Every structure is written in structure tokens, then in C-alpha cells.
mmCIF file of the protein (N, C-alpha, C, O) and its ligand, coordinates in Angstrom:
data_MODEL
# 
_entry.id   MODEL 
# 
loop_
_entity.id 
_entity.type 
_entity.pdbx_number_of_molecules 
1 polymer     1 
2 non-polymer 1 
# 
_entity_poly.entity_id                      1 
_entity_poly.type                           'polypeptide(L)' 
_entity_poly.nstd_linkage                   no 
_entity_poly.nstd_monomer                   no 
_entity_poly.pdbx_seq_one_letter_code       MELVGNCERCGRKVFCENGFLNGVNENNQLFCFPCSESSDDSREESNK 
_entity_poly.pdbx_seq_one_letter_code_can   MELVGNCERCGRKVFCENGFLNGVNENNQLFCFPCSESSDDSREESNK 
_entity_poly.pdbx_strand_id                 A 
# 
loop_
_entity_poly_seq.entity_id 
_entity_poly_seq.num 
_entity_poly_seq.mon_id 
_entity_poly_seq.hetero 
1 1  MET n 
1 2  GLU n 
1 3  LEU n 
1 4  VAL n 
1 5  GLY n 
1 6  ASN n 
1 7  CYS n 
1 8  GLU n 
1 9  ARG n 
1 10 CYS n 
1 11 GLY n 
1 12 ARG n 
1 13 LYS n 
1 14 VAL n 
1 15 PHE n 
1 16 CYS n 
1 17 GLU n 
1 18 ASN n 
1 19 GLY n 
1 20 PHE n 
1 21 LEU n 
1 22 ASN n 
1 23 GLY n 
1 24 VAL n 
1 25 ASN n 
1 26 GLU n 
1 27 ASN n 
1 28 ASN n 
1 29 GLN n 
1 30 LEU n 
1 31 PHE n 
1 32 CYS n 
1 33 PHE n 
1 34 PRO n 
1 35 CYS n 
1 36 SER n 
1 37 GLU n 
1 38 SER n 
1 39 SER n 
1 40 ASP n 
1 41 ASP n 
1 42 SER n 
1 43 ARG n 
1 44 GLU n 
1 45 GLU n 
1 46 SER n 
1 47 ASN n 
1 48 LYS n 
# 
loop_
_struct_asym.id 
_struct_asym.entity_id 
A 1 
B 2 
# 
loop_
_chem_comp.id 
_chem_comp.type 
_chem_comp.mon_nstd_flag 
ARG 'L-peptide linking' y 
ASN 'L-peptide linking' y 
ASP 'L-peptide linking' y 
CYS 'L-peptide linking' y 
GLN 'L-peptide linking' y 
GLU 'L-peptide linking' y 
GLY 'peptide linking'   y 
LEU 'L-peptide linking' y 
LYS 'L-peptide linking' y 
MET 'L-peptide linking' y 
PHE 'L-peptide linking' y 
PRO 'L-peptide linking' y 
SER 'L-peptide linking' y 
VAL 'L-peptide linking' y 
ZN  non-polymer         . 
# 
_pdbx_entity_nonpoly.entity_id   2 
_pdbx_entity_nonpoly.name        ? 
_pdbx_entity_nonpoly.comp_id     ZN 
# 
_pdbx_nonpoly_scheme.asym_id         B 
_pdbx_nonpoly_scheme.entity_id       2 
_pdbx_nonpoly_scheme.mon_id          ZN 
_pdbx_nonpoly_scheme.ndb_seq_num     1 
_pdbx_nonpoly_scheme.pdb_seq_num     101 
_pdbx_nonpoly_scheme.auth_seq_num    101 
_pdbx_nonpoly_scheme.pdb_mon_id      ZN 
_pdbx_nonpoly_scheme.auth_mon_id     ZN 
_pdbx_nonpoly_scheme.pdb_strand_id   A 
_pdbx_nonpoly_scheme.pdb_ins_code    . 
# 
loop_
_atom_site.group_PDB 
_atom_site.id 
_atom_site.type_symbol 
_atom_site.label_atom_id 
_atom_site.label_alt_id 
_atom_site.label_comp_id 
_atom_site.label_asym_id 
_atom_site.label_entity_id 
_atom_site.label_seq_id 
_atom_site.pdbx_PDB_ins_code 
_atom_site.Cartn_x 
_atom_site.Cartn_y 
_atom_site.Cartn_z 
_atom_site.occupancy 
_atom_site.B_iso_or_equiv 
_atom_site.pdbx_formal_charge 
_atom_site.auth_seq_id 
_atom_site.auth_comp_id 
_atom_site.auth_asym_id 
_atom_site.auth_atom_id 
_atom_site.pdbx_PDB_model_num 
ATOM   1   N  N  . MET A 1 1  ? 65.388 65.032 109.901 1.00 0.00 ? 1   MET A N  1 
ATOM   2   C  CA . MET A 1 1  ? 65.100 63.975 108.917 1.00 0.00 ? 1   MET A CA 1 
ATOM   3   C  C  . MET A 1 1  ? 64.066 63.019 109.505 1.00 0.00 ? 1   MET A C  1 
ATOM   4   O  O  . MET A 1 1  ? 64.222 62.513 110.616 1.00 0.00 ? 1   MET A O  1 
ATOM   5   N  N  . GLU A 1 2  ? 63.040 62.792 108.756 1.00 0.00 ? 2   GLU A N  1 
ATOM   6   C  CA . GLU A 1 2  ? 61.893 62.045 109.261 1.00 0.00 ? 2   GLU A CA 1 
ATOM   7   C  C  . GLU A 1 2  ? 61.721 60.760 108.463 1.00 0.00 ? 2   GLU A C  1 
ATOM   8   O  O  . GLU A 1 2  ? 61.672 60.780 107.233 1.00 0.00 ? 2   GLU A O  1 
ATOM   9   N  N  . LEU A 1 3  ? 61.630 59.651 109.171 1.00 0.00 ? 3   LEU A N  1 
ATOM   10  C  CA . LEU A 1 3  ? 61.450 58.372 108.487 1.00 0.00 ? 3   LEU A CA 1 
ATOM   11  C  C  . LEU A 1 3  ? 60.034 58.268 107.950 1.00 0.00 ? 3   LEU A C  1 
ATOM   12  O  O  . LEU A 1 3  ? 59.062 58.367 108.699 1.00 0.00 ? 3   LEU A O  1 
ATOM   13  N  N  . VAL A 1 4  ? 59.932 58.069 106.645 1.00 0.00 ? 4   VAL A N  1 
ATOM   14  C  CA . VAL A 1 4  ? 58.617 57.989 106.008 1.00 0.00 ? 4   VAL A CA 1 
ATOM   15  C  C  . VAL A 1 4  ? 58.155 56.540 105.927 1.00 0.00 ? 4   VAL A C  1 
ATOM   16  O  O  . VAL A 1 4  ? 56.987 56.235 106.169 1.00 0.00 ? 4   VAL A O  1 
ATOM   17  N  N  . GLY A 1 5  ? 59.074 55.660 105.587 1.00 0.00 ? 5   GLY A N  1 
ATOM   18  C  CA . GLY A 1 5  ? 58.708 54.252 105.469 1.00 0.00 ? 5   GLY A CA 1 
ATOM   19  C  C  . GLY A 1 5  ? 59.842 53.484 104.835 1.00 0.00 ? 5   GLY A C  1 
ATOM   20  O  O  . GLY A 1 5  ? 60.971 53.969 104.757 1.00 0.00 ? 5   GLY A O  1 
ATOM   21  N  N  . ASN A 1 6  ? 59.537 52.286 104.383 1.00 0.00 ? 6   ASN A N  1 
ATOM   22  C  CA . ASN A 1 6  ? 60.552 51.453 103.758 1.00 0.00 ? 6   ASN A CA 1 
ATOM   23  C  C  . ASN A 1 6  ? 60.230 51.259 102.280 1.00 0.00 ? 6   ASN A C  1 
ATOM   24  O  O  . ASN A 1 6  ? 59.067 51.184 101.884 1.00 0.00 ? 6   ASN A O  1 
ATOM   25  N  N  . CYS A 1 7  ? 61.268 51.181 101.490 1.00 0.00 ? 7   CYS A N  1 
ATOM   26  C  CA . CYS A 1 7  ? 61.113 50.914 100.069 1.00 0.00 ? 7   CYS A CA 1 
ATOM   27  C  C  . CYS A 1 7  ? 60.400 49.577 99.869  1.00 0.00 ? 7   CYS A C  1 
ATOM   28  O  O  . CYS A 1 7  ? 60.739 48.575 100.498 1.00 0.00 ? 7   CYS A O  1 
ATOM   29  N  N  . GLU A 1 8  ? 59.412 49.585 98.986  1.00 0.00 ? 8   GLU A N  1 
ATOM   30  C  CA . GLU A 1 8  ? 58.628 48.375 98.749  1.00 0.00 ? 8   GLU A CA 1 
ATOM   31  C  C  . GLU A 1 8  ? 59.455 47.281 98.100  1.00 0.00 ? 8   GLU A C  1 
ATOM   32  O  O  . GLU A 1 8  ? 59.123 46.100 98.204  1.00 0.00 ? 8   GLU A O  1 
ATOM   33  N  N  . ARG A 1 9  ? 60.523 47.669 97.436  1.00 0.00 ? 9   ARG A N  1 
ATOM   34  C  CA . ARG A 1 9  ? 61.295 46.692 96.680  1.00 0.00 ? 9   ARG A CA 1 
ATOM   35  C  C  . ARG A 1 9  ? 62.504 46.181 97.449  1.00 0.00 ? 9   ARG A C  1 
ATOM   36  O  O  . ARG A 1 9  ? 62.707 44.971 97.548  1.00 0.00 ? 9   ARG A O  1 
ATOM   37  N  N  . CYS A 1 10 ? 63.305 47.084 97.991  1.00 0.00 ? 10  CYS A N  1 
ATOM   38  C  CA . CYS A 1 10 ? 64.545 46.645 98.622  1.00 0.00 ? 10  CYS A CA 1 
ATOM   39  C  C  . CYS A 1 10 ? 64.502 46.784 100.139 1.00 0.00 ? 10  CYS A C  1 
ATOM   40  O  O  . CYS A 1 10 ? 65.398 46.298 100.829 1.00 0.00 ? 10  CYS A O  1 
ATOM   41  N  N  . GLY A 1 11 ? 63.480 47.436 100.663 1.00 0.00 ? 11  GLY A N  1 
ATOM   42  C  CA . GLY A 1 11 ? 63.341 47.544 102.102 1.00 0.00 ? 11  GLY A CA 1 
ATOM   43  C  C  . GLY A 1 11 ? 64.175 48.639 102.733 1.00 0.00 ? 11  GLY A C  1 
ATOM   44  O  O  . GLY A 1 11 ? 64.193 48.785 103.956 1.00 0.00 ? 11  GLY A O  1 
ATOM   45  N  N  . ARG A 1 12 ? 64.855 49.398 101.922 1.00 0.00 ? 12  ARG A N  1 
ATOM   46  C  CA . ARG A 1 12 ? 65.667 50.492 102.435 1.00 0.00 ? 12  ARG A CA 1 
ATOM   47  C  C  . ARG A 1 12 ? 64.775 51.549 103.078 1.00 0.00 ? 12  ARG A C  1 
ATOM   48  O  O  . ARG A 1 12 ? 63.643 51.764 102.645 1.00 0.00 ? 12  ARG A O  1 
ATOM   49  N  N  . LYS A 1 13 ? 65.279 52.190 104.088 1.00 0.00 ? 13  LYS A N  1 
ATOM   50  C  CA . LYS A 1 13 ? 64.513 53.244 104.738 1.00 0.00 ? 13  LYS A CA 1 
ATOM   51  C  C  . LYS A 1 13 ? 64.450 54.478 103.844 1.00 0.00 ? 13  LYS A C  1 
ATOM   52  O  O  . LYS A 1 13 ? 65.450 54.887 103.253 1.00 0.00 ? 13  LYS A O  1 
ATOM   53  N  N  . VAL A 1 14 ? 63.277 55.051 103.759 1.00 0.00 ? 14  VAL A N  1 
ATOM   54  C  CA . VAL A 1 14 ? 63.091 56.260 102.965 1.00 0.00 ? 14  VAL A CA 1 
ATOM   55  C  C  . VAL A 1 14 ? 62.750 57.398 103.919 1.00 0.00 ? 14  VAL A C  1 
ATOM   56  O  O  . VAL A 1 14 ? 61.824 57.295 104.723 1.00 0.00 ? 14  VAL A O  1 
ATOM   57  N  N  . PHE A 1 15 ? 63.503 58.474 103.818 1.00 0.00 ? 15  PHE A N  1 
ATOM   58  C  CA . PHE A 1 15 ? 63.339 59.607 104.720 1.00 0.00 ? 15  PHE A CA 1 
ATOM   59  C  C  . PHE A 1 15 ? 62.781 60.805 103.979 1.00 0.00 ? 15  PHE A C  1 
ATOM   60  O  O  . PHE A 1 15 ? 62.871 60.920 102.757 1.00 0.00 ? 15  PHE A O  1 
ATOM   61  N  N  . CYS A 1 16 ? 62.202 61.690 104.771 1.00 0.00 ? 16  CYS A N  1 
ATOM   62  C  CA . CYS A 1 16 ? 61.836 62.999 104.268 1.00 0.00 ? 16  CYS A CA 1 
ATOM   63  C  C  . CYS A 1 16 ? 62.803 64.000 104.890 1.00 0.00 ? 16  CYS A C  1 
ATOM   64  O  O  . CYS A 1 16 ? 62.876 64.140 106.110 1.00 0.00 ? 16  CYS A O  1 
ATOM   65  N  N  . GLU A 1 17 ? 63.538 64.689 104.033 1.00 0.00 ? 17  GLU A N  1 
ATOM   66  C  CA . GLU A 1 17 ? 64.600 65.560 104.492 1.00 0.00 ? 17  GLU A CA 1 
ATOM   67  C  C  . GLU A 1 17 ? 64.318 66.986 104.066 1.00 0.00 ? 17  GLU A C  1 
ATOM   68  O  O  . GLU A 1 17 ? 64.336 67.305 102.877 1.00 0.00 ? 17  GLU A O  1 
ATOM   69  N  N  . ASN A 1 18 ? 64.061 67.832 105.031 1.00 0.00 ? 18  ASN A N  1 
ATOM   70  C  CA . ASN A 1 18 ? 63.763 69.235 104.743 1.00 0.00 ? 18  ASN A CA 1 
ATOM   71  C  C  . ASN A 1 18 ? 62.655 69.382 103.704 1.00 0.00 ? 18  ASN A C  1 
ATOM   72  O  O  . ASN A 1 18 ? 62.723 70.245 102.829 1.00 0.00 ? 18  ASN A O  1 
ATOM   73  N  N  . GLY A 1 19 ? 61.658 68.551 103.805 1.00 0.00 ? 19  GLY A N  1 
ATOM   74  C  CA . GLY A 1 19 ? 60.534 68.626 102.870 1.00 0.00 ? 19  GLY A CA 1 
ATOM   75  C  C  . GLY A 1 19 ? 60.749 67.852 101.595 1.00 0.00 ? 19  GLY A C  1 
ATOM   76  O  O  . GLY A 1 19 ? 59.832 67.736 100.783 1.00 0.00 ? 19  GLY A O  1 
ATOM   77  N  N  . PHE A 1 20 ? 61.948 67.315 101.397 1.00 0.00 ? 20  PHE A N  1 
ATOM   78  C  CA . PHE A 1 20 ? 62.209 66.532 100.193 1.00 0.00 ? 20  PHE A CA 1 
ATOM   79  C  C  . PHE A 1 20 ? 62.153 65.054 100.520 1.00 0.00 ? 20  PHE A C  1 
ATOM   80  O  O  . PHE A 1 20 ? 62.859 64.582 101.411 1.00 0.00 ? 20  PHE A O  1 
ATOM   81  N  N  . LEU A 1 21 ? 61.334 64.339 99.817  1.00 0.00 ? 21  LEU A N  1 
ATOM   82  C  CA . LEU A 1 21 ? 61.244 62.908 100.028 1.00 0.00 ? 21  LEU A CA 1 
ATOM   83  C  C  . LEU A 1 21 ? 62.469 62.237 99.414  1.00 0.00 ? 21  LEU A C  1 
ATOM   84  O  O  . LEU A 1 21 ? 62.822 62.487 98.261  1.00 0.00 ? 21  LEU A O  1 
ATOM   85  N  N  . ASN A 1 22 ? 63.096 61.394 100.196 1.00 0.00 ? 22  ASN A N  1 
ATOM   86  C  CA . ASN A 1 22 ? 64.313 60.713 99.780  1.00 0.00 ? 22  ASN A CA 1 
ATOM   87  C  C  . ASN A 1 22 ? 63.992 59.490 98.928  1.00 0.00 ? 22  ASN A C  1 
ATOM   88  O  O  . ASN A 1 22 ? 64.702 58.486 98.972  1.00 0.00 ? 22  ASN A O  1 
ATOM   89  N  N  . GLY A 1 23 ? 62.929 59.585 98.164  1.00 0.00 ? 23  GLY A N  1 
ATOM   90  C  CA . GLY A 1 23 ? 62.472 58.484 97.342  1.00 0.00 ? 23  GLY A CA 1 
ATOM   91  C  C  . GLY A 1 23 ? 61.249 58.912 96.562  1.00 0.00 ? 23  GLY A C  1 
ATOM   92  O  O  . GLY A 1 23 ? 61.021 60.105 96.358  1.00 0.00 ? 23  GLY A O  1 
ATOM   93  N  N  . VAL A 1 24 ? 60.461 57.945 96.126  1.00 0.00 ? 24  VAL A N  1 
ATOM   94  C  CA . VAL A 1 24 ? 59.314 58.214 95.284  1.00 0.00 ? 24  VAL A CA 1 
ATOM   95  C  C  . VAL A 1 24 ? 58.109 57.471 95.833  1.00 0.00 ? 24  VAL A C  1 
ATOM   96  O  O  . VAL A 1 24 ? 58.206 56.316 96.247  1.00 0.00 ? 24  VAL A O  1 
ATOM   97  N  N  . ASN A 1 25 ? 56.983 58.147 95.828  1.00 0.00 ? 25  ASN A N  1 
ATOM   98  C  CA . ASN A 1 25 ? 55.741 57.506 96.241  1.00 0.00 ? 25  ASN A CA 1 
ATOM   99  C  C  . ASN A 1 25 ? 54.883 57.276 94.994  1.00 0.00 ? 25  ASN A C  1 
ATOM   100 O  O  . ASN A 1 25 ? 54.400 58.222 94.373  1.00 0.00 ? 25  ASN A O  1 
ATOM   101 N  N  . GLU A 1 26 ? 54.707 56.009 94.646  1.00 0.00 ? 26  GLU A N  1 
ATOM   102 C  CA . GLU A 1 26 ? 53.925 55.661 93.466  1.00 0.00 ? 26  GLU A CA 1 
ATOM   103 C  C  . GLU A 1 26 ? 52.747 54.817 93.886  1.00 0.00 ? 26  GLU A C  1 
ATOM   104 O  O  . GLU A 1 26 ? 52.913 53.746 94.469  1.00 0.00 ? 26  GLU A O  1 
ATOM   105 N  N  . ASN A 1 27 ? 51.557 55.300 93.590  1.00 0.00 ? 27  ASN A N  1 
ATOM   106 C  CA . ASN A 1 27 ? 50.345 54.532 93.901  1.00 0.00 ? 27  ASN A CA 1 
ATOM   107 C  C  . ASN A 1 27 ? 50.326 54.060 95.351  1.00 0.00 ? 27  ASN A C  1 
ATOM   108 O  O  . ASN A 1 27 ? 49.986 52.915 95.649  1.00 0.00 ? 27  ASN A O  1 
ATOM   109 N  N  . ASN A 1 28 ? 50.699 54.973 96.239  1.00 0.00 ? 28  ASN A N  1 
ATOM   110 C  CA . ASN A 1 28 ? 50.744 54.671 97.667  1.00 0.00 ? 28  ASN A CA 1 
ATOM   111 C  C  . ASN A 1 28 ? 51.783 53.616 98.022  1.00 0.00 ? 28  ASN A C  1 
ATOM   112 O  O  . ASN A 1 28 ? 51.720 53.018 99.096  1.00 0.00 ? 28  ASN A O  1 
ATOM   113 N  N  . GLN A 1 29 ? 52.737 53.388 97.127  1.00 0.00 ? 29  GLN A N  1 
ATOM   114 C  CA . GLN A 1 29 ? 53.857 52.517 97.440  1.00 0.00 ? 29  GLN A CA 1 
ATOM   115 C  C  . GLN A 1 29 ? 55.120 53.361 97.448  1.00 0.00 ? 29  GLN A C  1 
ATOM   116 O  O  . GLN A 1 29 ? 55.318 54.230 96.599  1.00 0.00 ? 29  GLN A O  1 
ATOM   117 N  N  . LEU A 1 30 ? 55.960 53.083 98.420  1.00 0.00 ? 30  LEU A N  1 
ATOM   118 C  CA . LEU A 1 30 ? 57.147 53.892 98.608  1.00 0.00 ? 30  LEU A CA 1 
ATOM   119 C  C  . LEU A 1 30 ? 58.361 53.176 98.030  1.00 0.00 ? 30  LEU A C  1 
ATOM   120 O  O  . LEU A 1 30 ? 58.586 51.993 98.285  1.00 0.00 ? 30  LEU A O  1 
ATOM   121 N  N  . PHE A 1 31 ? 59.143 53.924 97.243  1.00 0.00 ? 31  PHE A N  1 
ATOM   122 C  CA . PHE A 1 31 ? 60.367 53.355 96.671  1.00 0.00 ? 31  PHE A CA 1 
ATOM   123 C  C  . PHE A 1 31 ? 61.515 54.326 96.889  1.00 0.00 ? 31  PHE A C  1 
ATOM   124 O  O  . PHE A 1 31 ? 61.325 55.543 96.888  1.00 0.00 ? 31  PHE A O  1 
ATOM   125 N  N  . CYS A 1 32 ? 62.714 53.772 97.077  1.00 0.00 ? 32  CYS A N  1 
ATOM   126 C  CA . CYS A 1 32 ? 63.887 54.627 97.090  1.00 0.00 ? 32  CYS A CA 1 
ATOM   127 C  C  . CYS A 1 32 ? 64.224 55.007 95.646  1.00 0.00 ? 32  CYS A C  1 
ATOM   128 O  O  . CYS A 1 32 ? 63.673 54.435 94.706  1.00 0.00 ? 32  CYS A O  1 
ATOM   129 N  N  . PHE A 1 33 ? 65.119 55.961 95.475  1.00 0.00 ? 33  PHE A N  1 
ATOM   130 C  CA . PHE A 1 33 ? 65.418 56.435 94.121  1.00 0.00 ? 33  PHE A CA 1 
ATOM   131 C  C  . PHE A 1 33 ? 65.974 55.343 93.214  1.00 0.00 ? 33  PHE A C  1 
ATOM   132 O  O  . PHE A 1 33 ? 65.505 55.208 92.084  1.00 0.00 ? 33  PHE A O  1 
ATOM   133 N  N  . PRO A 1 34 ? 66.951 54.561 93.659  1.00 0.00 ? 34  PRO A N  1 
ATOM   134 C  CA . PRO A 1 34 ? 67.476 53.505 92.770  1.00 0.00 ? 34  PRO A CA 1 
ATOM   135 C  C  . PRO A 1 34 ? 66.389 52.559 92.293  1.00 0.00 ? 34  PRO A C  1 
ATOM   136 O  O  . PRO A 1 34 ? 66.391 52.156 91.130  1.00 0.00 ? 34  PRO A O  1 
ATOM   137 N  N  . CYS A 1 35 ? 65.469 52.199 93.162  1.00 0.00 ? 35  CYS A N  1 
ATOM   138 C  CA . CYS A 1 35 ? 64.412 51.276 92.768  1.00 0.00 ? 35  CYS A CA 1 
ATOM   139 C  C  . CYS A 1 35 ? 63.390 51.954 91.872  1.00 0.00 ? 35  CYS A C  1 
ATOM   140 O  O  . CYS A 1 35 ? 62.854 51.324 90.961  1.00 0.00 ? 35  CYS A O  1 
ATOM   141 N  N  . SER A 1 36 ? 63.116 53.215 92.115  1.00 0.00 ? 36  SER A N  1 
ATOM   142 C  CA . SER A 1 36 ? 62.133 53.903 91.288  1.00 0.00 ? 36  SER A CA 1 
ATOM   143 C  C  . SER A 1 36 ? 62.670 54.128 89.880  1.00 0.00 ? 36  SER A C  1 
ATOM   144 O  O  . SER A 1 36 ? 61.906 54.195 88.917  1.00 0.00 ? 36  SER A O  1 
ATOM   145 N  N  . GLU A 1 37 ? 63.992 54.242 89.769  1.00 0.00 ? 37  GLU A N  1 
ATOM   146 C  CA . GLU A 1 37 ? 64.576 54.463 88.448  1.00 0.00 ? 37  GLU A CA 1 
ATOM   147 C  C  . GLU A 1 37 ? 64.597 53.186 87.635  1.00 0.00 ? 37  GLU A C  1 
ATOM   148 O  O  . GLU A 1 37 ? 64.388 53.218 86.422  1.00 0.00 ? 37  GLU A O  1 
ATOM   149 N  N  . SER A 1 38 ? 64.847 52.064 88.287  1.00 0.00 ? 38  SER A N  1 
ATOM   150 C  CA . SER A 1 38 ? 64.779 50.797 87.576  1.00 0.00 ? 38  SER A CA 1 
ATOM   151 C  C  . SER A 1 38 ? 63.409 50.187 87.827  1.00 0.00 ? 38  SER A C  1 
ATOM   152 O  O  . SER A 1 38 ? 63.215 49.416 88.766  1.00 0.00 ? 38  SER A O  1 
ATOM   153 N  N  . SER A 1 39 ? 62.470 50.547 86.971  1.00 0.00 ? 39  SER A N  1 
ATOM   154 C  CA . SER A 1 39 ? 61.085 50.175 87.212  1.00 0.00 ? 39  SER A CA 1 
ATOM   155 C  C  . SER A 1 39 ? 60.890 48.664 87.165  1.00 0.00 ? 39  SER A C  1 
ATOM   156 O  O  . SER A 1 39 ? 59.940 48.131 87.738  1.00 0.00 ? 39  SER A O  1 
ATOM   157 N  N  . ASP A 1 40 ? 61.796 47.987 86.481  1.00 0.00 ? 40  ASP A N  1 
ATOM   158 C  CA . ASP A 1 40 ? 61.715 46.530 86.466  1.00 0.00 ? 40  ASP A CA 1 
ATOM   159 C  C  . ASP A 1 40 ? 63.100 45.972 86.748  1.00 0.00 ? 40  ASP A C  1 
ATOM   160 O  O  . ASP A 1 40 ? 64.005 46.103 85.923  1.00 0.00 ? 40  ASP A O  1 
ATOM   161 N  N  . ASP A 1 41 ? 63.269 45.355 87.900  1.00 0.00 ? 41  ASP A N  1 
ATOM   162 C  CA . ASP A 1 41 ? 64.611 45.003 88.350  1.00 0.00 ? 41  ASP A CA 1 
ATOM   163 C  C  . ASP A 1 41 ? 65.244 43.895 87.533  1.00 0.00 ? 41  ASP A C  1 
ATOM   164 O  O  . ASP A 1 41 ? 66.454 43.692 87.630  1.00 0.00 ? 41  ASP A O  1 
ATOM   165 N  N  . SER A 1 42 ? 64.481 43.171 86.733  1.00 0.00 ? 42  SER A N  1 
ATOM   166 C  CA . SER A 1 42 ? 65.050 42.051 85.988  1.00 0.00 ? 42  SER A CA 1 
ATOM   167 C  C  . SER A 1 42 ? 65.372 42.444 84.554  1.00 0.00 ? 42  SER A C  1 
ATOM   168 O  O  . SER A 1 42 ? 65.674 41.587 83.724  1.00 0.00 ? 42  SER A O  1 
ATOM   169 N  N  . ARG A 1 43 ? 65.310 43.727 84.266  1.00 0.00 ? 43  ARG A N  1 
ATOM   170 C  CA . ARG A 1 43 ? 65.526 44.142 82.878  1.00 0.00 ? 43  ARG A CA 1 
ATOM   171 C  C  . ARG A 1 43 ? 66.621 45.188 82.773  1.00 0.00 ? 43  ARG A C  1 
ATOM   172 O  O  . ARG A 1 43 ? 66.565 46.074 81.921  1.00 0.00 ? 43  ARG A O  1 
ATOM   173 N  N  . GLU A 1 44 ? 67.618 45.079 83.644  1.00 0.00 ? 44  GLU A N  1 
ATOM   174 C  CA . GLU A 1 44 ? 68.675 46.061 83.596  1.00 0.00 ? 44  GLU A CA 1 
ATOM   175 C  C  . GLU A 1 44 ? 69.533 45.922 82.342  1.00 0.00 ? 44  GLU A C  1 
ATOM   176 O  O  . GLU A 1 44 ? 70.231 46.864 81.966  1.00 0.00 ? 44  GLU A O  1 
ATOM   177 N  N  . GLU A 1 45 ? 69.490 44.765 81.694  1.00 0.00 ? 45  GLU A N  1 
ATOM   178 C  CA . GLU A 1 45 ? 70.319 44.545 80.528  1.00 0.00 ? 45  GLU A CA 1 
ATOM   179 C  C  . GLU A 1 45 ? 69.679 45.083 79.252  1.00 0.00 ? 45  GLU A C  1 
ATOM   180 O  O  . GLU A 1 45 ? 70.322 45.131 78.203  1.00 0.00 ? 45  GLU A O  1 
ATOM   181 N  N  . SER A 1 46 ? 68.424 45.482 79.340  1.00 0.00 ? 46  SER A N  1 
ATOM   182 C  CA . SER A 1 46 ? 67.753 45.957 78.145  1.00 0.00 ? 46  SER A CA 1 
ATOM   183 C  C  . SER A 1 46 ? 68.424 47.217 77.619  1.00 0.00 ? 46  SER A C  1 
ATOM   184 O  O  . SER A 1 46 ? 68.804 48.096 78.393  1.00 0.00 ? 46  SER A O  1 
ATOM   185 N  N  . ASN A 1 47 ? 68.564 47.300 76.332  1.00 0.00 ? 47  ASN A N  1 
ATOM   186 C  CA . ASN A 1 47 ? 69.240 48.449 75.751  1.00 0.00 ? 47  ASN A CA 1 
ATOM   187 C  C  . ASN A 1 47 ? 68.380 49.693 75.838  1.00 0.00 ? 47  ASN A C  1 
ATOM   188 O  O  . ASN A 1 47 ? 67.150 49.629 75.822  1.00 0.00 ? 47  ASN A O  1 
ATOM   189 N  N  . LYS A 1 48 ? 69.063 50.835 75.930  1.00 0.00 ? 48  LYS A N  1 
ATOM   190 C  CA . LYS A 1 48 ? 68.319 52.086 76.030  1.00 0.00 ? 48  LYS A CA 1 
ATOM   191 C  C  . LYS A 1 48 ? 68.454 52.864 74.727  1.00 0.00 ? 48  LYS A C  1 
ATOM   192 O  O  . LYS A 1 48 ? 67.899 53.955 74.599  1.00 0.00 ? 48  LYS A O  1 
HETATM 193 ZN ZN . ZN  B 2 .  ? 64.628 50.431 97.079  1.00 0.00 2 101 ZN  A ZN 1 
# 
């Protein structure tokens, strides 16, 4: 498991595991999965 960097939003470490990135790289910014899924952290109450 290789440390790729830290999540831009929460600072969590993002690893590359067996070729799978443990997060998302968007526009050269690294995010963990929870942060990448909630694209806007202040709008969790918005209806889907
Ligand atoms: Zn994060």
C-alpha cells in the first residue's frame, strides 16, 4: 500500500492499494471517497 497524498478536504491519507486508488483525483486534487461523494460539504441536507 502506497501513500499517494492527503485528501484536500479532510486531510485523510489516501493510499494506492494494488493499483486501486483509495480515493479520487479531480483536477490534480486528491480526495478520499467520502469527500468525493459529497461534492459540497455544506449541502448534505439537500433532497435527492
Ligand atoms: Zn476526505
